[in-house]
C-alpha positions as CSV (number, residue, x, y, z in Angstrom):
1,M,-39.4,-2.4,-21.6
2,S,-36.3,-0.6,-22.9
3,D,-34.2,-1.7,-25.6
4,E,-31.2,-0.3,-23.9
5,I,-28.4,-3.1,-22.8
6,D,-28.0,-3.1,-19.3
7,P,-24.6,-1.0,-18.5
8,I,-23.8,-4.0,-16.1
9,D,-24.3,-6.6,-18.8
10,R,-22.2,-4.7,-21.0
11,A,-19.2,-4.4,-18.6
12,I,-19.5,-8.3,-17.8
13,S,-18.9,-9.2,-21.7
14,R,-15.7,-6.8,-21.5
15,M,-14.1,-8.7,-18.3
16,I,-13.1,-12.4,-19.5
17,P,-11.3,-13.2,-17.2
18,H,-11.5,-10.0,-14.8
19,G,-11.8,-6.3,-15.4
20,T,-9.6,-3.4,-14.9
21,L,-11.7,0.1,-13.6
22,L,-9.4,3.2,-14.4
23,H,-9.9,5.5,-11.5
24,G,-7.7,8.5,-11.7
25,D,-4.1,7.1,-12.0
26,R,-4.8,4.0,-10.8
27,S,-6.3,0.7,-12.2
28,L,-8.5,-1.3,-9.9
29,S,-9.5,-4.8,-10.4
30,V,-12.9,-5.8,-10.8
31,A,-13.0,-9.8,-10.2
32,F,-16.8,-9.9,-10.6
33,L,-20.1,-8.1,-10.9
34,L,-23.7,-8.5,-10.0
35,R,-26.5,-7.5,-12.2
36,E,-29.0,-5.2,-10.6
37,R,-31.7,-7.8,-10.2
38,D,-29.3,-9.6,-7.7
39,W,-28.5,-6.6,-5.9
40,R,-29.8,-6.6,-2.1
41,P,-29.4,-4.0,0.6
42,L,-26.0,-4.8,2.6
43,R,-26.3,-6.1,6.3
44,A,-23.0,-6.9,7.9
45,P,-21.6,-5.9,11.2
46,W,-18.7,-3.9,9.5
47,W,-20.7,-1.4,7.6
48,R,-22.1,1.4,9.6
49,G,-22.9,3.9,6.8
50,K,-26.2,4.3,4.7
51,E,-27.6,1.8,2.8
52,V,-25.6,0.3,0.0
53,S,-25.9,-3.1,-1.9
54,I,-22.7,-4.8,-3.1
55,I,-22.1,-4.8,-6.7
56,G,-19.0,-6.5,-7.5
57,A,-15.7,-7.1,-5.8
58,D,-12.1,-6.9,-6.5
59,L,-9.4,-9.7,-6.7
60,D,-8.6,-8.8,-3.2
61,G,-11.9,-9.3,-1.7
62,N,-13.0,-5.7,-1.4
63,F,-16.3,-4.8,-2.4
64,Y,-17.9,-2.4,-5.0
65,L,-20.9,-0.8,-3.4
66,R,-23.6,1.0,-4.7
67,H,-24.6,3.7,-2.4
68,C,-27.9,5.0,-1.9
69,D,-26.7,8.2,-3.3
70,G,-26.3,6.5,-6.5
71,S,-22.4,6.5,-6.6
72,V,-20.1,3.5,-6.5
73,R,-17.7,3.2,-3.9
74,L,-14.8,0.4,-3.1
75,W,-15.0,-0.7,0.4
76,N,-11.3,-1.6,1.5
77,H,-11.6,-4.2,4.0
78,Q,-7.9,-4.0,5.5
79,R,-8.4,-0.1,5.7
80,Q,-11.9,-0.5,6.9
81,T,-12.7,2.7,4.5
82,D,-14.7,3.3,1.6
83,E,-13.9,5.9,-1.6
84,I,-16.0,6.9,-4.5
85,V,-15.0,5.6,-7.7
86,S,-17.9,6.7,-9.7
87,P,-20.5,8.8,-9.4
88,S,-22.8,6.5,-10.8
89,V,-23.5,2.7,-11.7
90,K,-23.8,3.8,-15.5
91,E,-20.3,5.5,-15.1
92,F,-18.6,2.7,-13.2
93,A,-19.9,0.3,-15.7
94,R,-18.5,2.5,-18.7
95,K,-14.9,2.8,-17.2
96,I,-14.1,-1.0,-17.0
97,E,-12.1,-2.5,-19.5
């Protein structure tokens, strides 16, 4: 087993009471994160894309999704859109303050 600290655990430790993700010129809220062992493929009527897992959410109830291509995307329920906020989970976790 690797001695490396899980990047999600590291990000969670910095999120009290919640975190901020710097994305370009925007600051996005991060209300919670799920550890990788708790990720499950998303099955929801509103998701019609490739396989994703919910790995967190913002304060507005939008989801951070780990896409099957490895990227992390923010799903906006109101607009019914997703945007890439990071090319990987490791980079996503590193950007959370």
